C-alpha positions as CSV (number, residue, x, y, z in Angstrom):
1,M,137.2,76.5,-121.5
2,T,137.8,80.2,-122.1
3,T,137.0,82.5,-119.3
4,I,134.7,85.5,-119.7
5,I,136.3,87.4,-116.8
6,K,139.3,89.3,-118.3
7,R,141.7,91.8,-116.8
8,I,141.8,95.5,-117.4
9,S,143.9,96.2,-120.5
10,T,147.6,97.0,-120.0
11,N,147.1,100.4,-121.6
12,D,144.4,101.3,-119.0
13,A,146.6,100.1,-116.2
14,V,149.5,102.4,-117.3
15,T,147.5,105.6,-117.8
16,G,144.9,105.4,-115.1
17,K,141.2,105.4,-115.7
18,V,137.8,106.1,-114.0
19,W,135.1,103.5,-114.3
20,L,131.5,104.6,-113.4
21,V,130.3,101.2,-112.2
22,G,126.6,100.6,-111.8
23,A,126.4,98.2,-108.8
24,G,122.6,97.6,-109.1
25,P,120.1,97.8,-106.2
26,G,122.0,95.9,-103.6
27,D,122.0,92.2,-104.3
28,A,125.6,91.2,-105.2
29,E,124.3,88.5,-107.6
30,L,122.8,91.2,-109.8
31,L,126.2,92.7,-110.6
32,T,127.1,92.2,-114.2
33,L,130.2,90.2,-115.1
34,K,131.9,93.3,-116.4
35,A,131.1,95.3,-113.2
36,Y,132.6,92.4,-111.1
37,R,135.7,92.3,-113.3
38,I,136.3,96.1,-113.0
39,L,135.7,96.1,-109.3
40,Q,138.2,93.2,-108.8
41,N,140.9,95.1,-110.7
42,A,140.3,98.6,-109.3
43,D,142.8,100.2,-107.0
44,V,140.3,102.6,-105.5
45,W,136.5,102.3,-104.9
46,L,134.7,105.6,-104.4
47,V,131.4,104.2,-103.0
48,D,127.9,105.7,-102.6
49,D,125.9,105.3,-99.4
50,L,123.5,102.9,-101.1
51,I,126.2,100.3,-101.8
52,S,125.3,97.2,-99.9
53,E,127.5,95.3,-97.4
54,D,127.3,92.3,-99.7
55,I,128.9,94.2,-102.5
56,L,131.5,95.8,-100.3
57,A,132.4,92.4,-99.2
58,L,133.6,91.6,-102.7
59,A,136.3,94.3,-102.6
60,P,139.8,92.8,-103.2
61,T,142.3,93.2,-100.3
62,H,144.4,95.7,-102.4
63,A,141.6,98.1,-103.0
64,R,141.2,101.3,-101.0
65,I,137.5,102.0,-100.1
66,V,136.6,105.7,-99.9
67,P,133.0,106.6,-98.9
68,V,131.6,109.5,-100.9
69,G,127.9,109.2,-100.0
70,K,125.2,111.5,-101.3
71,R,121.8,111.1,-99.7
72,G,118.8,113.5,-99.8
73,G,118.3,115.2,-96.4
74,C,121.5,113.8,-95.0
75,P,125.1,115.1,-94.8
76,S,126.6,114.5,-98.3
77,T,129.9,114.6,-100.0
78,A,130.1,117.6,-102.3
79,Q,129.9,116.6,-106.0
80,S,132.9,118.9,-106.8
81,F,135.0,117.1,-104.3
82,I,134.1,113.7,-105.8
83,L,135.1,114.9,-109.2
84,R,138.4,116.2,-108.0
85,L,139.0,112.9,-106.2
86,M,138.4,110.8,-109.3
87,A,140.8,113.0,-111.3
88,R,143.5,112.9,-108.6
89,Y,143.6,109.2,-108.4
90,A,143.4,108.6,-112.1
91,R,146.2,111.0,-112.8
92,T,148.5,108.9,-110.6
93,G,147.9,105.9,-112.8
94,L,145.3,104.2,-110.7
95,Q,142.2,102.4,-111.7
96,V,139.3,104.2,-110.1
97,A,135.9,102.6,-109.6
98,R,133.1,105.2,-108.9
99,V,130.7,102.6,-107.5
100,K,127.1,103.8,-107.9
101,G,123.9,102.3,-106.8
102,G,121.6,101.1,-109.7
103,D,122.7,102.4,-113.1
104,P,125.1,105.4,-113.5
105,F,122.8,107.0,-116.1
106,I,119.5,106.7,-114.3
107,F,119.3,109.5,-111.6
108,G,123.0,108.8,-110.9
109,R,124.8,111.9,-112.2
110,G,126.8,109.6,-114.5
111,G,126.3,111.9,-117.5
112,E,127.6,114.9,-115.6
113,E,130.6,112.9,-114.3
114,L,131.5,111.4,-117.7
115,A,131.4,114.8,-119.4
116,W,133.5,116.5,-116.8
117,L,136.2,113.7,-116.9
118,A,136.3,114.0,-120.7
119,E,136.8,117.8,-120.4
120,Q,139.8,117.1,-118.1
121,G,141.3,114.6,-120.6
122,I,140.8,111.7,-118.2
123,A,139.9,108.3,-119.6
124,A,136.6,107.1,-118.3
125,E,134.0,104.5,-119.1
126,A,130.5,103.7,-117.8
127,V,129.5,100.2,-116.8
128,G,125.7,99.7,-116.8
129,G,123.9,98.3,-113.8
130,M,120.4,97.2,-113.0
131,T,118.4,100.2,-111.9
132,A,116.2,99.7,-108.8
133,G,113.0,100.2,-110.8
134,L,113.6,97.1,-112.9
135,A,114.9,95.1,-109.9
136,A,111.8,96.0,-107.9
137,A,109.5,94.6,-110.6
138,S,111.3,91.3,-110.7
139,A,111.6,91.1,-106.9
140,L,107.8,91.6,-106.5
141,G,106.8,89.6,-109.5
142,L,104.9,92.4,-111.1
143,P,105.2,93.6,-114.7
144,L,106.0,97.2,-115.5
145,T,104.4,96.8,-118.9
146,H,101.4,94.6,-119.8
147,R,100.1,94.4,-123.3
148,A,96.5,94.7,-122.1
149,I,96.8,97.6,-119.7
150,A,100.2,99.2,-119.7
151,R,102.0,99.8,-123.0
152,G,105.0,101.6,-121.6
153,V,106.8,102.6,-118.5
154,V,108.3,106.0,-117.3
155,F,111.1,106.5,-114.8
156,V,110.6,109.8,-113.0
157,T,112.1,111.5,-110.0
158,A,110.2,113.5,-107.4
159,H,113.4,115.3,-106.3
160,T,115.1,117.7,-108.6
161,A,117.9,120.3,-108.3
162,D,115.6,123.1,-109.4
163,G,112.5,122.0,-107.7
164,A,110.6,121.4,-110.9
165,A,108.1,118.5,-111.1
166,P,107.2,116.1,-113.9
167,D,104.2,117.0,-116.1
168,W,101.8,115.0,-113.9
169,R,98.8,115.9,-116.0
170,A,100.4,114.5,-119.2
171,L,101.5,111.4,-117.3
172,A,98.0,110.9,-115.9
173,Q,96.6,110.8,-119.4
174,S,99.3,108.5,-120.8
175,G,98.2,105.3,-119.1
176,L,101.9,104.4,-118.6
177,T,103.3,102.7,-115.5
178,L,105.2,105.2,-113.4
179,V,108.3,104.2,-111.4
180,C,109.0,107.1,-109.1
181,Y,112.5,107.5,-107.5
182,M,113.2,109.8,-104.5
183,G,109.6,110.4,-103.6
184,M,109.4,109.1,-100.1
185,S,110.4,112.3,-98.3
186,R,107.5,114.2,-99.9
187,N,105.1,111.4,-100.6
188,E,102.1,113.3,-99.1
189,Q,102.7,116.2,-101.5
190,L,103.3,113.8,-104.3
191,Q,100.0,112.1,-103.7
192,Q,98.2,115.5,-103.7
193,D,99.9,116.6,-106.9
194,M,99.0,113.4,-108.7
195,L,95.4,113.4,-107.6
196,Q,95.0,117.0,-108.6
197,A,96.5,116.2,-112.0
198,G,93.9,113.6,-112.8
199,F,95.3,110.3,-111.5
200,A,92.5,108.0,-110.2
201,G,92.4,107.6,-106.5
202,D,92.0,103.9,-106.8
203,L,95.1,103.5,-109.0
204,P,97.2,100.6,-107.6
205,V,100.6,101.5,-106.0
206,A,103.5,99.3,-104.9
207,V,106.0,100.8,-102.4
208,V,109.3,99.0,-102.1
209,E,112.0,99.8,-99.5
210,R,115.6,98.7,-100.0
211,V,114.8,96.5,-103.0
212,T,116.7,93.2,-103.2
213,C,118.5,93.8,-99.9
214,R,118.2,91.6,-96.9
215,N,115.9,94.0,-95.2
216,E,113.6,94.7,-98.2
217,R,110.0,95.6,-97.3
218,S,107.0,96.4,-99.5
219,L,103.3,97.2,-99.4
220,F,100.5,97.4,-101.9
221,T,98.0,100.2,-101.7
222,T,96.2,102.8,-103.8
223,L,97.1,106.3,-104.7
224,R,94.4,107.7,-102.4
225,A,95.7,105.7,-99.4
226,M,99.4,105.8,-100.3
227,S,100.6,108.4,-97.9
228,A,98.7,107.1,-94.9
229,D,99.7,103.5,-95.6
230,I,103.4,104.5,-95.9
231,S,103.3,106.2,-92.6
232,A,101.5,103.4,-90.9
233,A,104.0,100.8,-92.2
234,G,106.9,103.0,-91.2
235,L,108.5,102.8,-94.7
236,G,111.3,105.2,-95.6
237,S,114.1,105.9,-98.0
238,P,115.6,104.4,-100.0
239,A,112.3,103.3,-101.6
240,L,110.5,103.3,-104.9
241,L,106.9,103.9,-105.8
242,I,105.4,101.9,-108.7
243,I,102.1,103.4,-109.8
244,G,99.8,102.1,-112.5
245,Q,97.3,99.4,-113.5
246,A,100.1,96.9,-114.1
247,V,100.6,96.7,-110.4
248,T,97.2,95.0,-110.1
249,H,98.3,92.2,-112.3
250,R,100.7,91.0,-109.6
251,V,98.4,91.8,-106.7
252,Q,95.5,89.8,-108.0
253,A,97.7,86.8,-108.9
254,R,99.2,86.8,-105.4
255,A,95.8,87.3,-103.8
256,H,94.2,84.5,-105.8
257,A,96.7,82.0,-104.5
258,E,96.4,83.2,-100.9
259,C,92.7,83.6,-100.8
260,A,92.0,80.3,-102.6
261,A,93.9,78.5,-99.8
262,Q,91.5,80.2,-97.4
263,G,88.4,79.2,-99.4
264,M,87.8,82.7,-100.8
265,P,87.4,82.3,-104.6
266,D,85.4,85.5,-105.3
267,A,87.3,87.8,-107.6
268,M,85.9,91.0,-106.0
269,T,86.8,89.8,-102.5
270,V,90.3,88.9,-103.7
271,Q,90.9,92.4,-105.1
272,A,89.5,94.2,-102.0
273,A,91.6,92.0,-99.7
274,C,94.8,93.0,-101.4
275,L,94.1,96.7,-101.9
């Protein structure tokens, strides 16, 4: 039987190369086969703070692990230093894995890094990973799209370099499911902005902390109660907010099973109990 796992090509090994590896949300079983292969052959891992212990445990004994964490509101490694480090290792002929949480091209600066490496004449390639928004939907059993109530999904960030915000008013009118990254530190302001933009106060919200990791936690609430419920539950970063009618699809299904076991078949009671 032929094996899917193949080694890095001889040419890459001679010249040195940077691989922007999407490591997914934390569960090592969600790594792609390609990501696993690259990581097993890499000489150096430059790892983000969000890389789980399960994934770090896969590092081969020959690999050098270099933490280059970047976290909002915490001491972070300067991006310019990370770029120089990637270039330095690659120019000595090493295989460099820039190990990034989620997917390199979804709020992961992968586009910036790939462009910079190309300008420096350094071979580089991105390896896609499962972004946390997709993993959260699967972990919670809720659809991000639903043909009856949500005909699309938007990934947005509440934290930007220039302080700009998404067009909340346009998104409120779209009816799309919103998956909001990096919104926990300002969730109260985010809630106010969305309500003022026209989002309904009873719009269902799922909040997921450390999705797919061993200490994953989640809650289901509404936009109007979101900030208070997050505070009461003690949830914090890293976490995602999933906002939209599609969230109700999962909540009602879960509630129906739980409430039926308690002799509570009424549909209105089910929905109220879960929201």
